[in-house]
Wavefront OBJ file of the C-alpha trace (Angstrom):
o trace
v -0.224 0.036 0.145
v 2.966 2.141 0.806
v 4.607 1.154 -2.005
v 1.825 2.317 -4.389
v 1.423 5.656 -2.727
v 4.475 6.146 -3.463
v 4.720 5.343 -7.153
v 1.424 7.497 -7.131
v 3.200 10.210 -5.981
v 6.361 9.457 -7.595
v 4.325 9.593 -11.027
v 2.650 13.355 -10.240
v 5.813 14.349 -9.225
v 7.681 13.241 -12.610
v 4.681 14.691 -14.352
v 4.932 18.370 -12.610
v 8.868 18.426 -13.000
v 8.357 17.414 -16.509
v 6.098 20.458 -17.144
v 7.881 22.777 -14.398
v 11.204 21.660 -17.033
v 9.136 22.366 -19.856
v 8.612 26.216 -18.137
v 11.597 26.711 -17.380
v 13.122 26.191 -20.807
v 10.960 29.234 -22.232
v 13.167 32.217 -22.883
v 12.497 35.756 -24.301
v 12.187 34.710 -27.800
v 9.025 32.910 -27.481
v 7.573 36.355 -26.164
v 9.042 36.924 -29.779
v 6.590 33.772 -31.728
v 3.807 34.216 -29.048
v 3.569 37.733 -27.484
v -0.128 38.616 -29.537
v -1.022 42.545 -30.917
v -2.322 43.054 -27.553
v 0.403 42.945 -25.816
v 2.937 45.832 -24.794
v 5.810 46.000 -27.499
v 9.031 45.194 -26.767
v 12.694 45.860 -28.156
v 14.799 42.431 -27.462
v 18.465 43.621 -28.516
v 20.853 43.402 -25.953
v 23.373 45.082 -28.225
v 21.603 47.999 -27.458
v 23.891 50.736 -25.149
v 22.102 51.854 -21.475
v 22.931 55.431 -21.335
v 24.920 56.568 -17.786
v 24.249 60.289 -15.598
v 20.882 60.546 -17.511
v 23.108 60.570 -21.207
v 22.415 58.203 -23.646
v 24.848 55.473 -24.258
v 26.582 55.432 -27.881
v 25.740 53.021 -30.284
v 28.045 53.305 -33.346
v 30.803 55.696 -34.052
v 31.891 55.740 -37.732
v 33.138 58.037 -40.350
v 30.383 60.363 -42.658
v 31.578 58.326 -45.092
v 30.612 54.603 -43.886
v 26.067 53.855 -43.477
v 24.998 53.647 -40.356
v 24.039 49.696 -40.155
v 21.500 48.172 -37.523
v 19.106 45.500 -36.995
v 16.924 45.437 -34.055
v 14.260 42.688 -33.148
v 11.021 43.695 -31.398
v 8.176 41.410 -30.255
v 5.093 41.046 -30.827
v 7.025 41.087 -34.253
v 3.927 40.927 -36.661
v 2.066 43.437 -35.464
v 4.762 46.173 -34.987
v 6.448 48.839 -36.675
v 9.720 50.103 -36.140
v 10.482 53.708 -36.736
v 14.158 55.669 -36.937
v 14.673 59.075 -35.929
v 17.395 60.734 -36.156
v 17.408 64.587 -34.118
v 13.765 64.492 -34.132
v 13.496 63.336 -37.489
v 12.010 59.989 -38.867
v 14.967 58.692 -41.287
v 13.795 55.140 -41.515
v 10.925 52.746 -41.463
v 11.777 48.958 -40.571
v 14.042 46.422 -38.646
v 17.128 46.993 -40.659
v 18.810 49.839 -41.477
v 21.078 51.487 -44.045
v 21.419 55.102 -43.334
v 24.121 57.823 -44.403
v 24.107 60.417 -41.740
v 25.688 63.728 -42.461
v 29.095 64.521 -39.541
v 28.104 65.378 -35.856
v 26.410 63.553 -32.723
v 23.003 62.694 -33.368
v 20.351 61.885 -30.998
v 18.939 57.802 -32.226
v 14.990 57.498 -31.185
v 14.284 53.823 -31.885
v 10.635 53.202 -31.679
v 8.755 50.011 -32.110
v 4.551 50.991 -31.857
v 1.504 48.041 -31.928
v -1.278 48.448 -34.534
v -2.975 49.033 -31.410
v -0.746 52.651 -30.923
v 1.384 50.830 -27.951
v 5.047 51.966 -28.253
v 8.292 51.712 -26.651
v 11.430 53.222 -27.549
v 15.066 53.334 -26.919
v 17.157 56.046 -27.146
v 20.995 56.367 -28.370
v 23.509 59.036 -29.352
v 24.969 58.424 -33.164
v 28.355 60.007 -33.307
v 29.525 60.384 -36.735
v 33.263 61.815 -37.481
v 33.723 64.252 -40.368
v 36.860 63.965 -42.259
v 40.178 65.567 -42.210
v 39.684 68.882 -44.335
v 35.829 68.979 -44.148
v 34.385 72.473 -43.322
v 34.220 73.418 -39.809
v 32.546 76.006 -37.930
v 33.942 77.538 -34.342
v 33.391 75.555 -31.677
v 32.891 77.957 -27.973
v 29.535 78.309 -26.722
v 29.283 81.809 -28.125
v 29.908 80.979 -31.468
v 27.254 77.964 -31.027
v 24.706 80.338 -29.689
v 22.010 81.598 -32.128
v 19.819 84.879 -31.281
v 16.935 84.606 -32.861
v 15.849 87.320 -35.478
v 19.744 88.653 -35.183
v 22.116 88.096 -37.842
v 25.278 85.824 -36.750
v 28.756 85.519 -38.200
v 30.797 82.145 -37.166
v 34.326 81.611 -38.104
v 34.661 79.042 -40.520
v 37.317 76.986 -42.212
v 38.391 74.475 -45.010
v 35.410 75.941 -47.763
v 35.769 78.052 -50.170
v 31.898 78.594 -50.481
v 28.234 78.347 -48.258
v 25.252 78.722 -50.645
v 23.122 77.398 -47.343
v 22.125 77.005 -43.652
v 19.786 74.898 -42.171
v 18.960 74.872 -38.841
v 17.001 71.337 -38.117
v 14.661 71.843 -40.631
v 14.287 75.226 -40.898
v 16.427 77.765 -43.618
v 18.325 80.820 -42.293
v 18.382 83.712 -45.010
v 20.095 86.550 -46.080
v 24.206 83.786 -46.080
v 27.207 84.827 -46.975
v 30.811 83.613 -46.744
v 33.896 86.082 -47.169
v 37.254 85.730 -45.549
v 37.097 82.649 -43.048
v 33.685 84.422 -41.754
v 30.030 82.140 -42.071
v 27.110 84.989 -42.052
v 23.042 84.306 -42.320
v 20.070 85.770 -40.274
v 18.118 83.231 -37.407
v 15.608 82.121 -38.763
v 12.060 82.530 -36.202
v 11.489 79.120 -34.678
v 11.198 77.373 -31.080
v 13.648 78.041 -29.009
v 15.703 74.854 -27.966
v 19.430 72.468 -29.475
v 19.421 71.659 -32.878
v 22.238 70.489 -35.174
v 23.355 73.115 -38.152
v 24.051 71.736 -41.211
v 25.573 74.240 -44.504
v 25.408 73.209 -48.453
v 28.088 74.358 -50.418
v 27.442 76.443 -53.516
v 27.917 72.841 -56.081
v 25.340 71.154 -53.547
v 26.733 69.145 -50.876
v 25.765 69.004 -47.422
v 28.460 69.238 -44.390
v 26.744 68.423 -40.797
v 28.363 70.672 -37.771
v 27.358 70.118 -34.915
v 25.142 71.436 -32.486
v 23.874 75.107 -31.391
v 21.490 76.651 -29.410
v 18.206 78.796 -30.578
v 17.110 81.305 -28.015
v 15.015 84.374 -27.734
v 18.233 85.785 -24.857
v 21.341 86.374 -25.992
v 24.243 85.154 -25.109
v 25.301 85.197 -21.544
v 29.510 83.927 -21.249
v 29.449 82.258 -18.007
v 32.764 83.930 -16.693
v 31.179 87.079 -17.416
v 28.199 89.526 -16.154
v 26.704 92.182 -17.894
v 24.495 95.140 -16.003
v 22.696 97.122 -18.307
v 23.018 100.781 -17.492
v 20.633 102.341 -19.814
v 18.748 100.853 -22.812
v 16.861 103.111 -25.358
v 16.920 105.124 -28.826
v 18.393 108.159 -28.386
v 19.415 110.310 -31.204
v 23.138 112.216 -29.883
v 22.885 116.074 -30.460
v 25.078 117.432 -27.506
v 23.367 119.592 -25.181
v 20.265 118.739 -27.316
v 19.722 115.485 -26.505
v 22.110 113.167 -24.765
v 22.054 110.353 -22.332
v 23.051 110.379 -18.363
v 24.010 107.373 -16.277
v 23.491 108.969 -12.509
v 25.806 108.308 -9.721
v 23.551 106.309 -8.431
v 23.473 103.896 -11.263
v 27.605 104.044 -11.859
v 27.971 102.799 -8.646
v 26.973 99.039 -9.588
v 30.519 99.208 -12.105
v 33.684 98.249 -10.602
v 36.642 100.010 -11.534
v 38.310 97.809 -14.164
v 34.705 97.354 -15.955
v 34.523 97.573 -19.500
v 31.705 99.911 -20.523
v 30.085 99.114 -23.667
v 28.329 101.763 -26.205
v 25.889 100.119 -28.326
v 24.671 102.948 -31.644
v 23.702 103.014 -34.700
v 24.795 105.734 -37.472
v 22.928 108.752 -38.553
v 22.973 109.870 -41.751
v 23.644 113.692 -41.566
v 23.959 115.902 -44.218
v 27.720 117.223 -43.145
v 28.672 113.464 -42.651
v 30.168 114.256 -39.594
v 29.423 111.807 -36.463
v 31.235 112.610 -32.881
v 31.083 110.709 -29.587
v 32.696 112.329 -26.200
v 31.391 110.550 -22.365
v 31.681 112.992 -19.916
v 29.870 114.418 -17.211
v 26.701 116.403 -16.314
v 29.298 119.653 -15.177
v 30.902 119.374 -19.315
v 32.901 121.400 -20.495
v 36.559 121.522 -22.107
v 38.066 120.837 -18.417
v 40.215 117.530 -17.583
v 37.665 116.752 -14.556
v 35.093 116.429 -16.789
v 36.830 114.123 -19.013
v 35.667 110.518 -18.719
v 36.419 110.087 -22.579
v 37.948 112.405 -24.780
v 36.041 113.577 -28.022
v 36.437 111.368 -30.634
v 35.150 111.642 -34.351
v 32.767 108.784 -35.061
v 33.605 106.526 -38.628
v 32.593 103.483 -40.768
v 35.289 101.707 -38.653
v 35.058 102.450 -35.078
v 34.662 99.654 -33.352
v 30.344 99.039 -32.626
v 30.104 98.585 -30.177
v 32.611 101.214 -28.750
v 34.242 99.952 -25.693
v 36.297 101.619 -22.438
v 37.714 100.988 -19.761
v 36.177 102.347 -16.185
v 39.596 103.133 -14.681
v 40.279 104.390 -10.782
v 40.347 108.419 -12.765
v 36.749 107.918 -14.370
v 35.426 106.858 -11.185
v 36.954 109.535 -9.338
v 35.333 111.846 -12.054
v 32.337 110.242 -12.168
v 31.844 110.453 -8.192
v 32.820 113.732 -7.905
v 30.548 115.377 -10.730
v 27.511 113.914 -10.793
v 27.563 110.746 -12.933
v 27.926 110.125 -16.033
v 26.919 112.210 -19.717
v 27.024 110.546 -23.517
v 27.349 113.580 -25.400
v 28.525 113.858 -28.832
v 26.388 114.190 -32.445
v 25.173 111.797 -35.437
v 24.707 109.346 -33.436
v 21.755 106.924 -31.723
v 22.408 105.578 -29.094
v 20.783 102.142 -28.362
v 22.403 100.204 -25.348
v 24.981 101.124 -22.526
v 26.083 97.711 -20.868
v 28.781 97.364 -17.878
v 30.756 94.476 -18.386
v 33.005 92.093 -15.565
v 34.743 89.689 -15.022
v 33.765 86.970 -12.218
v 35.270 83.955 -11.061
v 34.156 80.966 -13.213
v 30.904 78.565 -11.836
v 32.865 75.831 -9.829
v 31.561 72.375 -9.664
v 31.599 69.909 -6.709
v 32.687 66.318 -7.209
v 33.054 64.906 -3.648
v 31.793 66.201 -0.513
v 32.024 64.676 2.698
v 34.668 64.116 5.863
v 37.386 61.414 5.109
v 40.439 60.114 6.806
v 43.516 59.774 4.476
v 45.215 56.697 4.870
v 46.383 55.078 2.241
v 44.756 52.368 1.038
v 42.365 51.858 4.410
v 40.602 55.132 3.437
v 40.987 57.169 0.503
v 38.305 58.570 -2.205
v 37.920 57.330 -5.404
v 36.096 59.837 -7.862
v 34.467 57.850 -11.084
v 35.293 57.781 -14.008
v 31.743 59.094 -14.968
v 31.885 61.762 -12.402
v 34.836 62.639 -14.262
v 33.444 62.829 -18.051
v 32.247 66.647 -16.575
v 35.899 67.749 -16.307
v 37.225 69.601 -19.071
v 40.864 69.646 -20.336
v 42.287 72.675 -18.491
v 39.941 73.106 -15.967
v 41.362 73.756 -12.365
v 40.157 70.765 -10.048
v 40.632 71.726 -6.293
v 40.457 69.780 -2.994
v 40.133 71.435 0.565
v 41.704 69.658 3.343
v 42.145 69.835 7.283
v 45.726 68.394 8.824
v 45.588 65.682 11.136
v 47.568 65.717 13.877
v 49.854 62.592 13.876
v 52.449 61.231 16.533
v 55.149 60.816 13.888
v 54.879 64.015 12.193
v 53.940 62.702 8.536
v 51.512 64.204 6.081
v 51.238 63.141 2.569
v 49.122 63.300 -0.286
v 48.576 61.973 -3.922
v 46.609 62.040 -6.740
v 46.568 58.313 -8.612
v 44.142 55.533 -9.676
v 41.647 52.831 -8.652
v 45.114 50.449 -10.320
v 47.600 52.806 -7.959
v 51.144 51.633 -7.780
v 54.280 53.373 -8.332
v 53.913 53.348 -12.334
v 53.799 56.319 -14.570
v 50.786 55.476 -15.373
v 49.123 55.976 -12.318
v 50.398 59.289 -11.673
v 48.118 61.934 -11.600
v 49.560 64.631 -9.032
v 53.043 62.869 -7.641
v 53.258 62.018 -3.980
v 54.452 65.186 -2.102
v 55.212 65.966 2.210
v 51.990 67.839 3.446
v 52.892 70.787 5.225
v 52.285 73.904 6.907
v 52.650 76.144 3.991
v 50.904 73.641 1.504
v 48.199 75.677 0.164
v 44.715 74.900 0.994
v 42.745 74.398 -1.062
v 45.050 72.824 -3.274
v 44.806 73.136 -6.533
v 46.303 71.809 -9.744
v 45.453 71.960 -13.588
v 43.586 68.731 -15.673
v 45.604 67.964 -18.545
v 45.554 66.312 -21.000
v 47.331 63.480 -19.758
v 45.494 63.528 -16.469
v 42.402 62.934 -18.609
v 44.012 60.238 -20.793
v 45.273 58.495 -17.428
v 42.044 58.693 -15.345
v 40.262 57.609 -18.858
v 42.308 54.647 -19.431
v 43.056 53.475 -15.518
v 39.174 53.861 -13.986
v 38.794 57.055 -12.485
v 40.745 59.172 -10.168
v 41.985 58.096 -6.340
v 42.582 60.511 -4.020
v 45.744 58.569 -1.525
v 48.109 59.735 1.497
v 47.919 60.019 4.394
v 47.858 62.569 8.128
v 44.799 64.608 6.838
v 40.978 64.683 6.607
v 39.349 65.578 2.942
v 36.498 67.443 2.792
v 35.470 68.606 -0.994
v 37.039 67.871 -4.309
v 35.867 71.018 -6.912
v 36.261 71.873 -10.619
v 36.048 75.335 -12.468
l 1 2 3 4 5 6 7 8 9 10 11 12 13 14 15 16 17 18 19 20 21 22 23 24 25 26 27 28 29 30 31 32 33 34 35 36 37 38 39 40 41 42 43 44 45 46 47 48 49 50 51 52 53 54 55 56 57 58 59 60 61 62 63 64 65 66 67 68 69 70 71 72 73 74 75 76 77 78 79 80 81 82 83 84 85 86 87 88 89 90 91 92 93 94 95 96 97 98 99 100 101 102 103 104 105 106 107 108 109 110 111 112 113 114 115 116 117 118 119 120 121 122 123 124 125 126 127 128 129 130 131 132 133 134 135 136 137 138 139 140 141 142 143 144 145 146 147 148 149 150 151 152 153 154 155 156 157 158 159 160 161 162 163 164 165 166 167 168 169 170 171 172 173 174 175 176 177 178 179 180 181 182 183 184 185 186 187 188 189 190 191 192 193 194 195 196 197 198 199 200 201 202 203 204 205 206 207 208 209 210 211 212 213 214 215 216 217 218 219 220 221 222 223 224 225 226 227 228 229 230 231 232 233 234 235 236 237 238 239 240 241 242 243 244 245 246 247 248 249 250 251 252 253 254 255 256 257 258 259 260 261 262 263 264 265 266 267 268 269 270 271 272 273 274 275 276 277 278 279 280 281 282 283 284 285 286 287 288 289 290 291 292 293 294 295 296 297 298 299 300 301 302 303 304 305 306 307 308 309 310 311 312 313 314 315 316 317 318 319 320 321 322 323 324 325 326 327 328 329 330 331 332 333 334 335 336 337 338 339 340 341 342 343 344 345 346 347 348 349 350 351 352 353 354 355 356 357 358 359 360 361 362 363 364 365 366 367 368 369 370 371 372 373 374 375 376 377 378 379 380 381 382 383 384 385 386 387 388 389 390 391 392 393 394 395 396 397 398 399 400 401 402 403 404 405 406 407 408 409 410 411 412 413 414 415 416 417 418 419 420 421 422 423 424 425 426 427 428 429 430 431 432 433 434 435 436 437 438 439 440 441 442 443 444 445 446 447 448 449 450 451 452 453 454
């Protein structure tokens, strides 16, 4: 009886085990064949990179003469359409793309949509490298800032003619190119970041990477601008001029640049002059902020001068600053001063550094934000040690006495060592950090408080 029951239970167990085994052998590929029209779509590829820190992963890095080639698998296969978008423009539909792409760092979006309107997507970075000798636009932030409704001039090399400029799909007007400078009118379009493309006289197009389109003017992060006056005044000596009061001038530090934006006005006699004085103006030296001079077609516009200690003394004592002259229309007066660049924190805490026992690591992902040429700053406190020994070294997680791990060679910390300790992040430093797993701050006898860069 017992044997019979055991046999029955064993048989039931084997049947159950067989079912479980059948179930356990199922794979994601089964979903590819069995998912229905009402199921959520899935992109099954394992070769699409995941992003880090909010930034998309790079799916390919190719030259512009190569096509972007990639295949995707989706489920439910019979009910799903795949769309490929590059910089928000649909360029292809299907499972296998083989697409030429202009040079630039493009945002690629792969969208899988079912017949029931359900969708999923993956977003990646598609890097397309220009060839040596391709047209190249200036890459600084100011050059890449386009203010809607203004005329933009950007330095450009490796090109002899430019007939068209496109900002995404919007075509710019009044395009010209001469003496290494590209000029065009920025079209009216939504604010945002867009790919800029140029077309030469023979019809060939070149991608020139990203620009920022904004209603506002570019503001240099290392510069503070204070508008002292703005309007539209035809300057005519004592009949019509512009006064900046002492209270308004208090905001202008010695050493700042004062910038005057103006337009020349057609005058019958062809005469134009500019002078910056005080409300007590005359031909007295005590009223001369900027001595009178003739405005000509080649006079810089805006006109700038440095606000000196002598200027400040005159302005404070004589009732402010008065902008006079003849034959021009004053549009704007701005004070421009340099400010310390913004500081970014890489790490903050309170760690007693003790060689391999206790140290601070900055990961490669965190170090990606640090540009070559930045100043990296370490704030620390000396810790009382019986032997009076303190040392600092900046290396990598693979640290040893190898040259390939030396970001900052070991040195003794002393009472006169600068605090914070600063060093310039060089191309060699970046190469070490990128290839050796990040940056490691080690040493002995000090407490690390903060690591920043600017």
